[in-house]
N, C-alpha and C positions, 0 to 999 in steps of 0.2 A: 541738603537734609531730609532725613528719610523718617517716614513714620516708624513707629517700633512695632512689633508685632503682639497681638494681645497678652499672651502668655508671660512675655520678658517685660511689655509696659506694666502689667500687673506686679511683678518682683521689684521693680524700678520704683514705682508708685508705693509700695509699702515699704520699701528700704529708706525713701526720702521722707515720709512720714512720720517713721521711726525717728529719724533723725532730728526733725522738726519737733517732734513731741518731745524731744529732751531740751529744748530751748524755746518753748511757745513762751509768748507775752501773757500777762498775768490776766487781760482784759478781756482776749477775745482769743480764736483759733485761727491759726495759719493750716490751710489745707492743699493739697496736691490736687490738680486737675489732671483726673487718670486718662481723660481724653487727649491732653496736652502735652504728649511727650515726643520728643524726636529726637534724633541720632545724627549727629555730624563727625564723621570721624569717629574718634574714642571719646567725644563727648555726647552727654545726656542733656539735654535742654528741656528742662522741667518747668511747666507754667504751676504756680502758685497763686492762692487767693486766701482774702479775707473778709468776714461780713462787713457787708457796706464800705468796700473796699478803703479800709485803713491802710494808711502809709506812714506810720511814726516810726520814732527811733526803734522802737520794740521790734517792729515788724522787720525792720533792715537788719538790725542786731540778730535776730531768731535767724533771718535766711544765711547771714555770714557765717554764724557758729554751726547752722546746719551742714553748710556746703563746706565748711574745713573739714568738719567729721567724715562727710561721704568721701571727699577728696583723699582722706588720709586712709581708706579701706583697700587700697592697691589692689583692686579690681579689674585694673586694665581699662578703666573708664575714669573720667572727669565729670563733675557734676557743675551744672550752671541753673540756677534756681532763678525763674524769670517770673517778676509780678506780673499779674492778667491785668490786663486794659480795661477800665469799667466800660460798660455800655452805655 
């Protein structure tokens, strides 16, 4: 895996956040960690987080729906949204 260059990382982060925004849970917001985007072949691995590290059904539904939207873009990449690990 390689770290994505800052200009591309910003574009990927914005694209992923827009997809997440279309599927946000009602009680909180899932956000992209812009510093945690990696590329592996044609895959973008994008770390996402929620306030208080909430991981309920709505969280995983939002991730799955956003991934489906992103992977339908046919932009030459596949997207994997990875939940952040709480410290």
